[in-house]
N, C-alpha and C positions, 0 to 999 in steps of 0.2 A: 711574144706574148705575154702576161703573164701571169703565175701560176696562181691561183685562186685554191683555198679550201671551202670546197664546198659540201653542205651535211647536208642527204636525201635521207628522209624518215617518216617508211615502211621500205617495206622486202615486197611489195605483194607489184603485180604485171608496173602498172607507169612509174613506181620504185624504181623497180629492176631496171627499165629501157631508161629510163634518167639518170641513172649512178653511169650505165653501160657509155652512155655516146658522153656524159660529161668528160668520163674519163679517158673515151677515143680522144677527147682534143685534153691532150696533155696533161688533166688538172688533177690533182691532190680532192679524191676522192671518199665521205666516209659514207657508209652504208648505214644505219639504228634499222634495229629487228623485235620489235619486243617479242615476240612470239623465238622458240630456238631453231625455227627451221627459216626459209623465204620462202613463199609463194603459200598459201596455208589454203586460200579462200579457190589461188588459181588452180590448182589441186581438184577442188570439186565443181572446177566447171565444167560443163558439155558432159555430165553425172560420168564427170572425171576420163571421159573421154577431151576433153579440150576446144572447142568449138571456139578456134582460136582467133579470126575474120568472116567474113564473108565478099565474096569474088564478082560481082555487082559493082556499076562503075558510081562514080563520085555524088551524082545530082539524085541515082536511086540508094544508094546509100546512107544521104543524109537527108530525105525522105521519110527514113526509116527511125529517126531519134524525134521526141516530142518539140516544144514548136526553138526550142536554142539549140538546136541543130548546127542550123546559117553559124554557131559561134565556132565550129569547127575547122569552117575550112580553109583557115593557115593550118593546123597539125595537119589535115592530112592531106595538105599540098605540100608539104616539109618530111613525109615520112606516111603511104597509105599503105593497100592490101599488099600489090605486087609485090613492092621496098619491104612491111613483113614477112611472106615467104620467101623472098629472098632470102631475105638474114637469116631465115632458119635452115633452109638448103644450102648457103653458104658452111653453115655449121653442120652438116650431116644429116641433119632431120629434113624427110621427106615428106614432103604434108602432098594430102589427097580433097579433091571438090566433090560432095555430096550433093542431094537435091536441096532444091535452093539456093545453089550456090558455097554452100554452107563449108569452111575449106578445115578439116582437124588432122595432125600428125597419123600420118599411115600406123605409126603406134598401136595410136586409141589410147591413148594413154596422158595424161597430164602430168606424171611425172617428169616421162622426156620430154617433155616444151621448161619445165625446173631445173633442169637437168642441165641445157644447153645454154645457158642465162646464168646457174651457178657458177658453169667454167667459163663466161665470155664476162663477170665478172671478176674472177680471179686473172684471168688472162691480163685485166686492160688494169689491174692492182689497187681493185675499189678494195677499200677496208672495209671488211663486212662487221658487224658490232652486233653480238644477239641479248636476245634480254634485257633489251635497253629500252625502256619504255620513256617518250618524251615528253616533260611537262610543261613546254612553253618554248616560245621567240625569244630569245633577250635582241631586244632594239634602244638603237639612244635614238632616241628624236622620229625619223618614220625609216631609221635603217639599221636593217639585221647585223648582229655580234658577235650571236650564235645562236644556241639550243640547250635547255635544261635539261635535265630527268631526273627522275622521283628518285634514284643511289644517291638523289643531289650534288652528284658527277654535270662539270657543264662541257659544252664543248666548242672553243669560237671558232667563228669560220664568216669568211667576206657571204656568199649565200647559203640557200639552203631553199629545199622543194621536196615539200609536202606533197605527200601523195600515202597517206594512212584510209585512206577508204573512207566508203559510209557507216551504215549505223545498222547494214542488213547479214545474219550469220555473223552474232556479234564472237559465237566459239572459238572463230580462227584469226578471231585479234580487233575485226571492228567494229569496235567501241564508240566510237564519235570523241580521240581528245584532238585529234587532230581538229576537227573540225571547233573546238573548245580551244586549238589557239589559236587560229583568224578570228575566233569571235570577238577575243581579249585583245586582241590587235583593234579591234574595228572594224571588221570586218561584216560585212550583214550574211547571215546564215538564212536564204532561202530557205521555210517551215520543209521538213523533210517526210514526207511519206514513199511508202511500196510500192518498186515498180516487179514489174512479173511475177504477180503474187492470183495465186488463189481468190476465187471471188465467193461469197458467203451465201445463201439463199435464207430467205422464208420457212418455205416448205420442208417437210421429213424426206421429202422424196432421194436425197441423196444417202444419206445412211444409209436406205435400201441399198443401193445401186452401187457402195461404195468398192472403190477399184476396179472399175469397165469400166472399159474402153473407147469410143463410139469412134470412130471412122468414116470420113467421106461425110461428115455434117455439116452445115452450116449454121452462124448465130447470129440472131440479130437482135442490137440493146436499144432499145429506146429510153428515149426521157422527158415528157412530154411530146413537142412535136422535131424532138433531135433524134435522128438515126445514124446508127453504126450498126456496117454490114459483116459479116467478118467472109475472110477467105473459104476454101470444103478447106473440112482438114481433121485434126481431131481434136476430142474434150476425154477427162476422165472426172466421175464421179472421185469426190471426199468425202468425207465423213457427214461434213454442214454446206458443202457448194459444191463450188465446180468449180475446175483444173485444167490441164492441157495444154498443148501451143494457142489454141487460137486464142481460149482465155490469159493466157499470160502475157498477149501479144498486146492484147485492146484493156486489160488488166486499170492500167495511170489514167489511158480518158473518162475509164468509168470511174473509179477514183478521184477525182476529177470532179465528179457530176456526185459524187454523191456525200461530199464535202462542207461539211458545213465552215463554209472560209472566216466565220469573227471566232470559230473555237481554236485556241491556239492550249497542246498540249505540252510537259517534259519526252522525253525519248530518255529512260532506264534513271531520269532525275542527274540528268544532265547539263539540264538548263537550256537544252538544243530547242527551238522553235521545230514543231513535230502536227502535221496539222492530223486531224480527225477524221476517220470513214465512221458517219454515223450512220444511224437510218433510213432505210433507204426513203423518200418520198416520190414515188411510183418510176420509179427504176427498172426494170426486169426484162429480162431477154426473154428471146422463141426459138429455141431449139428446131430448125429443117432438120429432118429424121432421111427427108430424102431430098435432098438439092436441086439431085439432075433429073425429078420428076414436076411437072406443075401442077395444080392442082388438083387441074383436071383428066391430062393423065394417073394421079394417081386414085383417085376416085375412079379413070376406067380399069386401073390394072388389079383392086380389089373386086370390081365386078366380072371381072378374068373369071380369078380367081374362087372364087365365092363361085362360081359356072362352071369353073370345069371339075371343085370338090365337094358339088354342093349339102352332101354326106358328111365330110368332115368339120370338127371343131374349129370355132373359130381361134379357141390356143396355137392348134395347130396350120394354119394358115399367120398366125399373128410370126407366129417361129419364124416361117419361112422369110418373113422379111426385118425378123430384130430380135437382139440376142431375147432367150428367153426372160431374166430378171423381168429387161425392160417388159418386151412382148406384156409382158403378167401387170406390170404396172400401167400399162396403156392402157388394157383393159380396164382397168381398176375406176382408172381417172372418168374413162368411155364412161361406165357405167354398165358396160358389156360381158357375158357372165362368161365363162371359157370355156362353158362347157355348150353355148348354143351350137347348135349346125351352122350351117353357114347360110341354107336355104331360110334358115329363121333370120337370118339379121331381117331388120329395117332399117329403111329407106334414111331415116334420123338416127339409128345407131352406127351405120356406115359415112357418113358426115362427121358427126361425130373422132370419130375413128381417124379418117381420110386428115381433119382438119390438125388435133396435136398430130400425127408424123406431118404435119407442115410446119407446128409452131404452139409446138411446148412449150409454154409461158413461166419461167419462174419469177418468183420477186427476188430481185439484188438488194441485199441486206444492210452490206458491207463487207471488207477487202480480209485478208490471214496480218496476219500483225508484220510490220515495218523488222520484226526476227526473222520472221518467214521470208519476205521478198527476200529474190535472186537480185536485186541489186537498190540500192534507194535513192528515191528521185528528190530532188531540191539540194539541197549545200552551198559554196560559200557561190553569194553572187557573182554572173559574169560582170553584171555593172562594173564590176570594180578588179576583174582581172583584162590584162591585153593578151587578147585576141591571138598580136604574130609571139608575143611569146612568153607567154601563161606567167608575167611577172606581175605580180599585188600590182597598182595602182597606187596601194595607198603606202605602205611600205617597200622602201626599194633593197633587192637583195630577197626578196622571199619571192616562191614561183609556186605554183600549184598544179597537180595534175592527178589524172583518174577520177576513180566515185568521186570526192568528194568534192567535187566543180559541181556545179549546177546544168548535167544532164543527162539524161538516159533515155535508152535503144530499144528496141523490140531485138527480139532473141534472135542468132540467129548467127554470132559474130559481133556484132555491131559496139556492146561494151564496151567489148576487148579492145575489140579495134582501139575506139578513141581513148584508152587506158594506154595502150602503148602506144597512138598516137602524142596527147599530150604527153604521157612523158619522155616521148625523143624532143618535140620542142621545147620543152622545162629545164633540161639535159643541156642543150646546146645553148641555150641562152646564156644558162645561167655560166656557161664558161666560156662564150663568145664575149658579153657585155659584161 
């Protein structure tokens, strides 16, 4: 096999894995990173603990992706969750599986994951160039010839792998230049939207409850006749709305409801298409604070509580059901005075409380910005990428991997596995083809 020079742009999880795999196949690999260190965004993953992957089976795994998840079957067939687990274990990093089959390093530290990847890059003699911001892909006709940099230098090569990420968390270096390079070469960029992001609401209640976490609740989202029901889990109130695992997981689908598909806005003046989440037109959430009880069972429980303590203030009874701040708020919305005795509560007042506990409605008006999203939705159109190799269908010798392609998933390790898998496939394909 003839040795090729392969330039990988971006030292995130996909780029590092691409460089490792290509170098394992005895190619000359140069990894270029605009930052002074690799894996800046990876370092933040899983709140610094690095949720590497998920241990569920392939079919369930793909269901956790947006409508484009099937594109990843080839990549997962080549390098999937057990392969990734074995990769790190073979290099001395033990992993553990937690609830919902999420996989973490036993160190609970992203730094240990990055250290393994750095050592493997060095072991395989990958040349790493830091503070090297790529400017463009050099091509003649439809064939890659090299990469140019803002320093006015360039590197000639026959293969380029772009793994520069999306535009979320831009302070880590994900500022969209790889998408711009692809666009200049004729690739279509599917409009960018935030993924795994908080939602804004019209009401002022979240400001009162900011920082409060609710556990074991369920959310139903409505848009006309459309309905999405969450699992039972956690919700967190922010200054302007709601967040937490349940919200983040479903936020992409809610944003799709909110989007005005006719309006496209630039992202940080880069000229990349970006869909704007506009004002809600009938999109709302109903929070079920007691999902384990039917409406009838909840009403029965309230009746029992009132009979057990007829002289108790309703505020003290509500405190046994909800956190104090939320209990006060629910009573205010229900127009029930906190000092009322249980035996003074009317049927209508009890019904209002019961209805709110089972379906507290909030009007959704938008989402956090794309900067705040944990991932970027959209990116290089999958129609222009060969799923069996990750090579561009437009430019020979150009490969894509990671967050810059148009795939995204729920929280739980799915997005990182996609990054590692597409990086592995891109690196192997660039080396062998």
